[in-house]
CHARMM-style PDB file with segment names, atoms N, HN, CA, C and O in Angstrom:
ATOM      1  N   MET     1     139.492  74.318  89.999  1.00  0.00      PROA
ATOM      2  CA  MET     1     138.023  74.404  90.217  1.00  0.00      PROA
ATOM      3  C   MET     1     137.472  73.151  90.787  1.00  0.00      PROA
ATOM      4  O   MET     1     136.836  73.189  91.841  1.00  0.00      PROA
ATOM      5  N   LEU     2     137.681  72.037  90.147  1.00  0.00      PROA
ATOM      6  HN  LEU     2     138.197  72.006  89.291  1.00  0.00      PROA
ATOM      7  CA  LEU     2     137.404  70.593  90.927  1.00  0.00      PROA
ATOM      8  C   LEU     2     137.755  70.671  92.320  1.00  0.00      PROA
ATOM      9  O   LEU     2     136.966  70.241  93.162  1.00  0.00      PROA
ATOM     10  N   GLU     3     138.847  71.169  92.645  1.00  0.00      PROA
ATOM     11  HN  GLU     3     139.488  71.518  91.961  1.00  0.00      PROA
ATOM     12  CA  GLU     3     139.030  71.111  93.920  1.00  0.00      PROA
ATOM     13  C   GLU     3     138.420  71.786  95.049  1.00  0.00      PROA
ATOM     14  O   GLU     3     138.384  71.489  96.243  1.00  0.00      PROA
ATOM     15  N   ALA     4     137.836  73.002  94.236  1.00  0.00      PROA
ATOM     16  HN  ALA     4     137.866  73.244  93.267  1.00  0.00      PROA
ATOM     17  CA  ALA     4     136.818  73.832  95.230  1.00  0.00      PROA
ATOM     18  C   ALA     4     135.501  73.332  95.445  1.00  0.00      PROA
ATOM     19  O   ALA     4     134.818  73.525  96.451  1.00  0.00      PROA
ATOM     20  N   PHE     5     135.201  72.700  94.467  1.00  0.00      PROA
ATOM     21  HN  PHE     5     135.756  72.544  93.650  1.00  0.00      PROA
ATOM     22  CA  PHE     5     133.657  71.764  94.525  1.00  0.00      PROA
ATOM     23  C   PHE     5     133.868  70.583  95.596  1.00  0.00      PROA
ATOM     24  O   PHE     5     132.988  70.295  96.407  1.00  0.00      PROA
ATOM     25  N   ILE     6     135.101  69.928  95.532  1.00  0.00      PROA
ATOM     26  HN  ILE     6     135.815  70.163  94.873  1.00  0.00      PROA
ATOM     27  CA  ILE     6     135.112  68.774  96.312  1.00  0.00      PROA
ATOM     28  C   ILE     6     135.229  69.101  97.705  1.00  0.00      PROA
ATOM     29  O   ILE     6     134.630  68.436  98.550  1.00  0.00      PROA
ATOM     30  N   GLN     7     136.061  70.217  98.047  1.00  0.00      PROA
ATOM     31  HN  GLN     7     136.548  70.757  97.360  1.00  0.00      PROA
ATOM     32  CA  GLN     7     136.142  70.613  99.459  1.00  0.00      PROA
ATOM     33  C   GLN     7     134.747  71.259  99.914  1.00  0.00      PROA
ATOM     34  O   GLN     7     134.560  71.403 101.123  1.00  0.00      PROA
ATOM     35  N   ARG     8     133.767  71.652  99.009  1.00  0.00      PROA
ATOM     36  HN  ARG     8     133.919  71.535  98.028  1.00  0.00      PROA
ATOM     37  CA  ARG     8     132.555  72.171  99.693  1.00  0.00      PROA
ATOM     38  C   ARG     8     131.301  71.339  98.905  1.00  0.00      PROA
ATOM     39  O   ARG     8     130.473  71.957  98.236  1.00  0.00      PROA
ATOM     40  N   PRO     9     131.266  70.107  99.036  1.00  0.00      PROA
ATOM     41  CA  PRO     9     130.270  69.576  98.266  1.00  0.00      PROA
ATOM     42  C   PRO     9     128.936  69.774  98.589  1.00  0.00      PROA
ATOM     43  O   PRO     9     128.619  69.665  99.773  1.00  0.00      PROA
ATOM     44  N   GLY    10     128.082  70.048  97.746  1.00  0.00      PROA
ATOM     45  HN  GLY    10     128.339  70.137  96.784  1.00  0.00      PROA
ATOM     46  CA  GLY    10     126.395  70.627  98.146  1.00  0.00      PROA
ATOM     47  C   GLY    10     126.455  72.238  98.402  1.00  0.00      PROA
ATOM     48  O   GLY    10     125.394  72.835  98.581  1.00  0.00      PROA
ATOM     49  N   THR    11     127.656  72.918  98.419  1.00  0.00      PROA
ATOM     50  HN  THR    11     128.519  72.432  98.273  1.00  0.00      PROA
ATOM     51  CA  THR    11     127.560  74.245  98.800  1.00  0.00      PROA
ATOM     52  C   THR    11     127.524  75.159  97.445  1.00  0.00      PROA
ATOM     53  O   THR    11     128.042  74.698  96.427  1.00  0.00      PROA
ATOM     54  N   LEU    12     127.052  76.163  97.430  1.00  0.00      PROA
ATOM     55  HN  LEU    12     126.631  76.537  98.256  1.00  0.00      PROA
ATOM     56  CA  LEU    12     126.585  76.805  96.241  1.00  0.00      PROA
ATOM     57  C   LEU    12     127.886  77.835  96.308  1.00  0.00      PROA
ATOM     58  O   LEU    12     128.030  78.588  97.271  1.00  0.00      PROA
ATOM     59  N   LEU    13     128.870  77.801  95.139  1.00  0.00      PROA
ATOM     60  HN  LEU    13     128.753  77.189  94.356  1.00  0.00      PROA
ATOM     61  CA  LEU    13     129.791  78.577  94.947  1.00  0.00      PROA
ATOM     62  C   LEU    13     129.676  79.653  94.005  1.00  0.00      PROA
ATOM     63  O   LEU    13     129.449  79.282  92.853  1.00  0.00      PROA
ATOM     64  N   SER    14     129.773  80.879  94.192  1.00  0.00      PROA
ATOM     65  HN  SER    14     129.958  81.180  95.128  1.00  0.00      PROA
ATOM     66  CA  SER    14     129.544  82.051  93.478  1.00  0.00      PROA
ATOM     67  C   SER    14     130.668  82.041  92.241  1.00  0.00      PROA
ATOM     68  O   SER    14     131.690  81.432  92.559  1.00  0.00      PROA
ATOM     69  N   LYS    15     130.673  82.460  91.231  1.00  0.00      PROA
ATOM     70  HN  LYS    15     129.843  82.955  90.973  1.00  0.00      PROA
ATOM     71  CA  LYS    15     131.349  82.906  90.115  1.00  0.00      PROA
ATOM     72  C   LYS    15     132.552  83.508  90.775  1.00  0.00      PROA
ATOM     73  O   LYS    15     133.614  82.906  90.619  1.00  0.00      PROA
ATOM     74  N   ALA    16     132.545  84.692  91.545  1.00  0.00      PROA
ATOM     75  HN  ALA    16     131.683  85.182  91.672  1.00  0.00      PROA
ATOM     76  CA  ALA    16     133.487  85.345  92.189  1.00  0.00      PROA
ATOM     77  C   ALA    16     134.321  84.444  93.080  1.00  0.00      PROA
ATOM     78  O   ALA    16     135.541  84.603  93.040  1.00  0.00      PROA
ATOM     79  N   GLN    17     133.813  83.521  93.876  1.00  0.00      PROA
ATOM     80  HN  GLN    17     132.822  83.392  93.908  1.00  0.00      PROA
ATOM     81  CA  GLN    17     134.481  82.676  94.562  1.00  0.00      PROA
ATOM     82  C   GLN    17     135.136  81.788  93.796  1.00  0.00      PROA
ATOM     83  O   GLN    17     136.262  81.566  94.240  1.00  0.00      PROA
ATOM     84  N   LEU    18     134.842  81.129  92.714  1.00  0.00      PROA
ATOM     85  HN  LEU    18     133.927  81.309  92.354  1.00  0.00      PROA
ATOM     86  CA  LEU    18     135.569  80.386  91.789  1.00  0.00      PROA
ATOM     87  C   LEU    18     136.584  81.011  91.409  1.00  0.00      PROA
ATOM     88  O   LEU    18     137.652  80.501  91.749  1.00  0.00      PROA
ATOM     89  N   GLU    19     136.644  82.215  90.645  1.00  0.00      PROA
ATOM     90  HN  GLU    19     135.777  82.628  90.369  1.00  0.00      PROA
ATOM     91  CA  GLU    19     137.556  82.926  90.235  1.00  0.00      PROA
ATOM     92  C   GLU    19     138.735  83.300  91.249  1.00  0.00      PROA
ATOM     93  O   GLU    19     139.909  83.432  90.902  1.00  0.00      PROA
ATOM     94  N   ASP    20     138.351  83.421  92.286  1.00  0.00      PROA
ATOM     95  HN  ASP    20     137.397  83.314  92.568  1.00  0.00      PROA
ATOM     96  CA  ASP    20     139.322  83.919  93.603  1.00  0.00      PROA
ATOM     97  C   ASP    20     139.904  82.416  93.851  1.00  0.00      PROA
ATOM     98  O   ASP    20     140.981  82.461  94.445  1.00  0.00      PROA
ATOM     99  N   HSD    21     139.506  81.228  93.575  1.00  0.00      PROA
ATOM    100  HN  HSD    21     138.631  81.192  93.092  1.00  0.00      PROA
ATOM    101  CA  HSD    21     140.358  80.011  93.691  1.00  0.00      PROA
ATOM    102  C   HSD    21     141.116  79.740  92.690  1.00  0.00      PROA
ATOM    103  O   HSD    21     142.185  79.154  92.859  1.00  0.00      PROA
ATOM    104  N   LEU    22     140.642  80.164  91.358  1.00  0.00      PROA
ATOM    105  HN  LEU    22     139.774  80.641  91.220  1.00  0.00      PROA
ATOM    106  CA  LEU    22     141.348  80.054  90.361  1.00  0.00      PROA
ATOM    107  C   LEU    22     142.750  80.848  90.230  1.00  0.00      PROA
ATOM    108  O   LEU    22     143.811  80.250  90.054  1.00  0.00      PROA
ATOM    109  N   TYR    23     142.660  82.113  90.322  1.00  0.00      PROA
ATOM    110  HN  TYR    23     141.798  82.598  90.465  1.00  0.00      PROA
ATOM    111  CA  TYR    23     143.569  83.023  90.117  1.00  0.00      PROA
ATOM    112  C   TYR    23     144.185  83.563  91.018  1.00  0.00      PROA
ATOM    113  O   TYR    23     143.719  83.378  92.142  1.00  0.00      PROA
ATOM    114  N   ALA    24     145.418  84.407  90.906  1.00  0.00      PROA
ATOM    115  HN  ALA    24     145.797  84.556  89.992  1.00  0.00      PROA
ATOM    116  CA  ALA    24     146.122  85.209  91.655  1.00  0.00      PROA
ATOM    117  C   ALA    24     145.493  86.378  91.924  1.00  0.00      PROA
ATOM    118  O   ALA    24     144.505  86.406  91.191  1.00  0.00      PROA
ATOM    119  N   PHE    25     145.545  87.419  92.630  1.00  0.00      PROA
ATOM    120  HN  PHE    25     146.347  87.396  93.226  1.00  0.00      PROA
ATOM    121  CA  PHE    25     145.068  88.610  92.917  1.00  0.00      PROA
ATOM    122  C   PHE    25     145.553  89.372  91.986  1.00  0.00      PROA
ATOM    123  O   PHE    25     146.777  89.474  91.899  1.00  0.00      PROA
ATOM    124  N   GLY    26     144.875  89.927  91.271  1.00  0.00      PROA
ATOM    125  HN  GLY    26     143.881  89.844  91.342  1.00  0.00      PROA
ATOM    126  CA  GLY    26     145.067  91.165  90.350  1.00  0.00      PROA
ATOM    127  C   GLY    26     145.239  90.305  88.787  1.00  0.00      PROA
ATOM    128  O   GLY    26     145.762  90.864  87.823  1.00  0.00      PROA
ATOM    129  N   SER    27     144.862  89.281  88.744  1.00  0.00      PROA
ATOM    130  HN  SER    27     144.437  88.827  89.527  1.00  0.00      PROA
ATOM    131  CA  SER    27     145.191  88.519  87.347  1.00  0.00      PROA
ATOM    132  C   SER    27     143.699  88.817  86.570  1.00  0.00      PROA
ATOM    133  O   SER    27     142.584  88.778  87.090  1.00  0.00      PROA
ATOM    134  N   GLU    28     144.064  89.142  85.092  1.00  0.00      PROA
ATOM    135  HN  GLU    28     144.970  89.174  84.670  1.00  0.00      PROA
ATOM    136  CA  GLU    28     143.105  89.483  84.363  1.00  0.00      PROA
ATOM    137  C   GLU    28     142.136  88.198  84.167  1.00  0.00      PROA
ATOM    138  O   GLU    28     142.754  87.148  83.985  1.00  0.00      PROA
ATOM    139  N   ILE    29     141.037  88.124  84.172  1.00  0.00      PROA
ATOM    140  HN  ILE    29     140.535  88.976  84.320  1.00  0.00      PROA
ATOM    141  CA  ILE    29     140.333  87.223  83.937  1.00  0.00      PROA
ATOM    142  C   ILE    29     139.087  87.318  82.931  1.00  0.00      PROA
ATOM    143  O   ILE    29     138.133  88.054  83.185  1.00  0.00      PROA
ATOM    144  N   GLU    30     139.156  86.493  81.720  1.00  0.00      PROA
ATOM    145  HN  GLU    30     139.931  85.895  81.514  1.00  0.00      PROA
ATOM    146  CA  GLU    30     138.180  86.668  80.873  1.00  0.00      PROA
ATOM    147  C   GLU    30     136.613  86.394  81.497  1.00  0.00      PROA
ATOM    148  O   GLU    30     136.376  85.805  82.552  1.00  0.00      PROA
ATOM    149  N   SER    31     135.668  86.945  80.615  1.00  0.00      PROA
ATOM    150  HN  SER    31     135.860  87.423  79.759  1.00  0.00      PROA
ATOM    151  CA  SER    31     134.161  87.195  81.378  1.00  0.00      PROA
ATOM    152  C   SER    31     133.613  85.665  81.055  1.00  0.00      PROA
ATOM    153  O   SER    31     132.618  85.389  81.725  1.00  0.00      PROA
ATOM    154  N   ASN    32     133.933  84.915  80.418  1.00  0.00      PROA
ATOM    155  HN  ASN    32     134.741  85.140  79.873  1.00  0.00      PROA
ATOM    156  CA  ASN    32     133.436  83.250  80.259  1.00  0.00      PROA
ATOM    157  C   ASN    32     134.110  82.335  80.862  1.00  0.00      PROA
ATOM    158  O   ASN    32     133.545  81.259  81.060  1.00  0.00      PROA
ATOM    159  N   THR    33     135.470  82.521  81.303  1.00  0.00      PROA
ATOM    160  HN  THR    33     135.929  83.395  81.143  1.00  0.00      PROA
ATOM    161  CA  THR    33     136.345  81.656  81.800  1.00  0.00      PROA
ATOM    162  C   THR    33     135.699  80.432  82.577  1.00  0.00      PROA
ATOM    163  O   THR    33     135.868  79.262  82.232  1.00  0.00      PROA
ATOM    164  N   ILE    34     134.806  80.907  83.860  1.00  0.00      PROA
ATOM    165  HN  ILE    34     134.669  81.857  84.141  1.00  0.00      PROA
ATOM    166  CA  ILE    34     134.409  80.091  84.675  1.00  0.00      PROA
ATOM    167  C   ILE    34     133.194  79.089  83.844  1.00  0.00      PROA
ATOM    168  O   ILE    34     133.063  77.961  84.319  1.00  0.00      PROA
ATOM    169  N   GLU    35     132.537  79.356  82.946  1.00  0.00      PROA
ATOM    170  HN  GLU    35     132.643  80.273  82.560  1.00  0.00      PROA
ATOM    171  CA  GLU    35     131.713  78.533  82.178  1.00  0.00      PROA
ATOM    172  C   GLU    35     132.224  77.717  81.488  1.00  0.00      PROA
ATOM    173  O   GLU    35     131.698  76.643  81.194  1.00  0.00      PROA
ATOM    174  N   VAL    36     133.522  78.165  81.057  1.00  0.00      PROA
ATOM    175  HN  VAL    36     133.949  79.037  81.296  1.00  0.00      PROA
ATOM    176  CA  VAL    36     134.186  77.120  79.897  1.00  0.00      PROA
ATOM    177  C   VAL    36     134.690  76.118  80.963  1.00  0.00      PROA
ATOM    178  O   VAL    36     134.488  74.957  80.606  1.00  0.00      PROA
ATOM    179  N   TYR    37     135.279  76.232  82.155  1.00  0.00      PROA
ATOM    180  HN  TYR    37     135.442  77.175  82.445  1.00  0.00      PROA
ATOM    181  CA  TYR    37     135.897  75.201  83.290  1.00  0.00      PROA
ATOM    182  C   TYR    37     134.515  74.625  83.577  1.00  0.00      PROA
ATOM    183  O   TYR    37     134.648  73.417  83.773  1.00  0.00      PROA
ATOM    184  N   VAL    38     133.493  74.928  83.660  1.00  0.00      PROA
ATOM    185  HN  VAL    38     133.384  75.909  83.500  1.00  0.00      PROA
ATOM    186  CA  VAL    38     132.169  74.232  84.315  1.00  0.00      PROA
ATOM    187  C   VAL    38     131.734  73.196  83.279  1.00  0.00      PROA
ATOM    188  O   VAL    38     131.419  72.038  83.551  1.00  0.00      PROA
ATOM    189  N   SER    39     131.753  73.793  81.949  1.00  0.00      PROA
ATOM    190  HN  SER    39     132.009  74.734  81.728  1.00  0.00      PROA
ATOM    191  CA  SER    39     131.486  72.863  80.976  1.00  0.00      PROA
ATOM    192  C   SER    39     132.301  71.503  80.700  1.00  0.00      PROA
ATOM    193  O   SER    39     131.854  70.380  80.466  1.00  0.00      PROA
ATOM    194  N   ARG    40     133.588  71.932  80.796  1.00  0.00      PROA
ATOM    195  HN  ARG    40     133.951  72.844  80.986  1.00  0.00      PROA
ATOM    196  CA  ARG    40     134.505  70.953  80.902  1.00  0.00      PROA
ATOM    197  C   ARG    40     134.352  69.819  81.892  1.00  0.00      PROA
ATOM    198  O   ARG    40     134.476  68.630  81.600  1.00  0.00      PROA
ATOM    199  N   LEU    41     134.055  70.329  83.156  1.00  0.00      PROA
ATOM    200  HN  LEU    41     133.954  71.296  83.392  1.00  0.00      PROA
ATOM    201  CA  LEU    41     133.964  69.673  84.206  1.00  0.00      PROA
ATOM    202  C   LEU    41     132.684  68.662  84.112  1.00  0.00      PROA
ATOM    203  O   LEU    41     132.697  67.513  84.556  1.00  0.00      PROA
ATOM    204  N   ARG    42     131.589  69.276  83.466  1.00  0.00      PROA
ATOM    205  HN  ARG    42     131.578  70.209  83.106  1.00  0.00      PROA
ATOM    206  CA  ARG    42     130.376  68.407  83.066  1.00  0.00      PROA
ATOM    207  C   ARG    42     130.837  67.395  81.987  1.00  0.00      PROA
ATOM    208  O   ARG    42     130.384  66.251  81.986  1.00  0.00      PROA
ATOM    209  N   LYS    43     131.478  67.695  81.335  1.00  0.00      PROA
ATOM    210  HN  LYS    43     131.846  68.625  81.336  1.00  0.00      PROA
ATOM    211  CA  LYS    43     131.805  66.735  80.152  1.00  0.00      PROA
ATOM    212  C   LYS    43     132.578  65.549  80.886  1.00  0.00      PROA
ATOM    213  O   LYS    43     132.406  64.411  80.449  1.00  0.00      PROA
ATOM    214  N   LYS    44     133.335  65.732  81.870  1.00  0.00      PROA
ATOM    215  HN  LYS    44     133.475  66.657  82.225  1.00  0.00      PROA
ATOM    216  CA  LYS    44     134.308  64.561  82.241  1.00  0.00      PROA
ATOM    217  C   LYS    44     133.260  64.050  83.822  1.00  0.00      PROA
ATOM    218  O   LYS    44     133.479  62.910  84.229  1.00  0.00      PROA
ATOM    219  N   LEU    45     132.520  64.648  84.371  1.00  0.00      PROA
ATOM    220  HN  LEU    45     132.342  65.575  84.041  1.00  0.00      PROA
ATOM    221  CA  LEU    45     131.767  64.059  85.456  1.00  0.00      PROA
ATOM    222  C   LEU    45     130.600  63.856  85.312  1.00  0.00      PROA
ATOM    223  O   LEU    45     130.101  63.316  86.299  1.00  0.00      PROA
ATOM    224  N   GLY    46     129.725  64.107  84.270  1.00  0.00      PROA
ATOM    225  HN  GLY    46     130.131  64.545  83.468  1.00  0.00      PROA
ATOM    226  CA  GLY    46     128.535  63.813  83.871  1.00  0.00      PROA
ATOM    227  C   GLY    46     127.876  65.134  84.079  1.00  0.00      PROA
ATOM    228  O   GLY    46     128.344  65.885  84.934  1.00  0.00      PROA
ATOM    229  N   SER    47     126.820  65.499  83.369  1.00  0.00      PROA
ATOM    230  HN  SER    47     126.439  64.889  82.674  1.00  0.00      PROA
ATOM    231  CA  SER    47     126.064  66.587  83.386  1.00  0.00      PROA
ATOM    232  C   SER    47     125.138  66.822  84.602  1.00  0.00      PROA
ATOM    233  O   SER    47     124.759  67.965  84.862  1.00  0.00      PROA
ATOM    234  N   ASP    48     124.757  65.731  85.368  1.00  0.00      PROA
ATOM    235  HN  ASP    48     125.064  64.804  85.156  1.00  0.00      PROA
ATOM    236  CA  ASP    48     123.881  65.958  86.465  1.00  0.00      PROA
ATOM    237  C   ASP    48     124.751  66.176  87.588  1.00  0.00      PROA
ATOM    238  O   ASP    48     124.164  66.229  88.668  1.00  0.00      PROA
ATOM    239  N   GLN    49     126.184  66.335  87.617  1.00  0.00      PROA
ATOM    240  HN  GLN    49     126.661  66.292  86.740  1.00  0.00      PROA
ATOM    241  CA  GLN    49     126.798  66.288  89.049  1.00  0.00      PROA
ATOM    242  C   GLN    49     127.124  67.829  89.443  1.00  0.00      PROA
ATOM    243  O   GLN    49     127.357  68.279  90.564  1.00  0.00      PROA
ATOM    244  N   LEU    50     127.069  68.571  88.082  1.00  0.00      PROA
ATOM    245  HN  LEU    50     126.880  68.205  87.171  1.00  0.00      PROA
ATOM    246  CA  LEU    50     127.203  70.107  88.511  1.00  0.00      PROA
ATOM    247  C   LEU    50     125.875  71.052  88.148  1.00  0.00      PROA
ATOM    248  O   LEU    50     125.381  71.248  87.037  1.00  0.00      PROA
ATOM    249  N   GLU    51     125.479  71.545  89.378  1.00  0.00      PROA
ATOM    250  HN  GLU    51     125.879  71.386  90.281  1.00  0.00      PROA
ATOM    251  CA  GLU    51     124.179  72.423  88.876  1.00  0.00      PROA
ATOM    252  C   GLU    51     124.366  73.745  88.897  1.00  0.00      PROA
ATOM    253  O   GLU    51     125.184  74.250  89.665  1.00  0.00      PROA
ATOM    254  N   THR    52     123.614  74.473  88.036  1.00  0.00      PROA
ATOM    255  HN  THR    52     122.949  74.062  87.411  1.00  0.00      PROA
ATOM    256  CA  THR    52     123.821  75.871  87.886  1.00  0.00      PROA
ATOM    257  C   THR    52     122.622  76.365  88.434  1.00  0.00      PROA
ATOM    258  O   THR    52     121.547  75.900  88.056  1.00  0.00      PROA
ATOM    259  N   VAL    53     122.708  77.624  89.632  1.00  0.00      PROA
ATOM    260  HN  VAL    53     123.581  78.002  89.939  1.00  0.00      PROA
ATOM    261  CA  VAL    53     121.838  78.198  90.273  1.00  0.00      PROA
ATOM    262  C   VAL    53     121.956  79.570  89.557  1.00  0.00      PROA
ATOM    263  O   VAL    53     122.824  80.408  89.801  1.00  0.00      PROA
ATOM    264  N   ARG    54     120.900  79.689  88.579  1.00  0.00      PROA
ATOM    265  HN  ARG    54     120.195  79.008  88.381  1.00  0.00      PROA
ATOM    266  CA  ARG    54     120.822  81.093  87.704  1.00  0.00      PROA
ATOM    267  C   ARG    54     120.986  82.460  88.559  1.00  0.00      PROA
ATOM    268  O   ARG    54     120.151  82.881  89.360  1.00  0.00      PROA
ATOM    269  N   GLY    55     122.197  83.058  88.242  1.00  0.00      PROA
ATOM    270  HN  GLY    55     122.875  82.716  87.592  1.00  0.00      PROA
ATOM    271  CA  GLY    55     122.277  84.571  89.134  1.00  0.00      PROA
ATOM    272  C   GLY    55     123.280  84.419  90.070  1.00  0.00      PROA
ATOM    273  O   GLY    55     124.002  85.360  90.396  1.00  0.00      PROA
ATOM    274  N   GLN    56     123.421  82.883  90.703  1.00  0.00      PROA
ATOM    275  HN  GLN    56     122.834  82.118  90.438  1.00  0.00      PROA
ATOM    276  CA  GLN    56     123.853  82.840  91.839  1.00  0.00      PROA
ATOM    277  C   GLN    56     125.319  82.261  91.834  1.00  0.00      PROA
ATOM    278  O   GLN    56     126.205  82.807  92.491  1.00  0.00      PROA
ATOM    279  N   GLY    57     125.556  81.075  91.030  1.00  0.00      PROA
ATOM    280  HN  GLY    57     124.836  80.631  90.497  1.00  0.00      PROA
ATOM    281  CA  GLY    57     126.665  80.307  91.038  1.00  0.00      PROA
ATOM    282  C   GLY    57     126.304  78.900  90.767  1.00  0.00      PROA
ATOM    283  O   GLY    57     125.292  78.603  90.132  1.00  0.00      PROA
ATOM    284  N   TYR    58     127.160  78.007  91.263  1.00  0.00      PROA
ATOM    285  HN  TYR    58     127.982  78.249  91.779  1.00  0.00      PROA
ATOM    286  CA  TYR    58     127.270  76.600  90.845  1.00  0.00      PROA
ATOM    287  C   TYR    58     127.276  75.684  92.189  1.00  0.00      PROA
ATOM    288  O   TYR    58     127.505  76.099  93.325  1.00  0.00      PROA
ATOM    289  N   ARG    59     127.027  74.575  91.874  1.00  0.00      PROA
ATOM    290  HN  ARG    59     126.841  74.238  90.951  1.00  0.00      PROA
ATOM    291  CA  ARG    59     126.923  73.838  93.231  1.00  0.00      PROA
ATOM    292  C   ARG    59     127.124  72.083  92.566  1.00  0.00      PROA
ATOM    293  O   ARG    59     126.481  71.628  91.620  1.00  0.00      PROA
ATOM    294  N   MET    60     128.105  71.395  93.313  1.00  0.00      PROA
ATOM    295  HN  MET    60     128.627  71.765  94.082  1.00  0.00      PROA
ATOM    296  CA  MET    60     128.367  70.113  92.946  1.00  0.00      PROA
ATOM    297  C   MET    60     127.571  69.071  93.998  1.00  0.00      PROA
ATOM    298  O   MET    60     127.650  69.268  95.211  1.00  0.00      PROA
ATOM    299  N   LYS    61     126.973  68.201  93.571  1.00  0.00      PROA
ATOM    300  HN  LYS    61     126.909  68.041  92.586  1.00  0.00      PROA
ATOM    301  CA  LYS    61     126.355  67.268  94.227  1.00  0.00      PROA
ATOM    302  C   LYS    61     126.980  66.468  95.197  1.00  0.00      PROA
ATOM    303  O   LYS    61     128.001  65.866  94.865  1.00  0.00      PROA
ATOM    304  N   ALA    62     126.559  66.362  96.298  1.00  0.00      PROA
ATOM    305  HN  ALA    62     125.729  66.851  96.568  1.00  0.00      PROA
ATOM    306  CA  ALA    62     127.393  65.548  97.098  1.00  0.00      PROA
ATOM    307  C   ALA    62     127.599  64.005  96.746  1.00  0.00      PROA
ATOM    308  O   ALA    62     126.665  63.272  96.421  1.00  0.00      PROA
ATOM    309  N   LEU    63     128.763  63.648  96.834  1.00  0.00      PROA
ATOM    310  HN  LEU    63     129.522  64.244  97.097  1.00  0.00      PROA
ATOM    311  CA  LEU    63     129.017  62.206  96.026  1.00  0.00      PROA
ATOM    312  C   LEU    63     128.650  61.463  97.455  1.00  0.00      PROA
ATOM    313  OT1 LEU    63     128.660  60.235  97.532  1.00  0.00      PROA
TER     314      LEU     63
END
């Protein structure tokens, strides 16, 4: 997931785009998997680095 954010800093990535980046086609995906990974990234990078745009997705601030 970090790779997806680093490749597109400042770009809004939807939950579906992040799921596609993480999983192979046809894989079972739990409903809160993306939220868990975003939470873990926030703990490692700092809470101000990842922005949540409600109902649309997530965006990493440009470094």
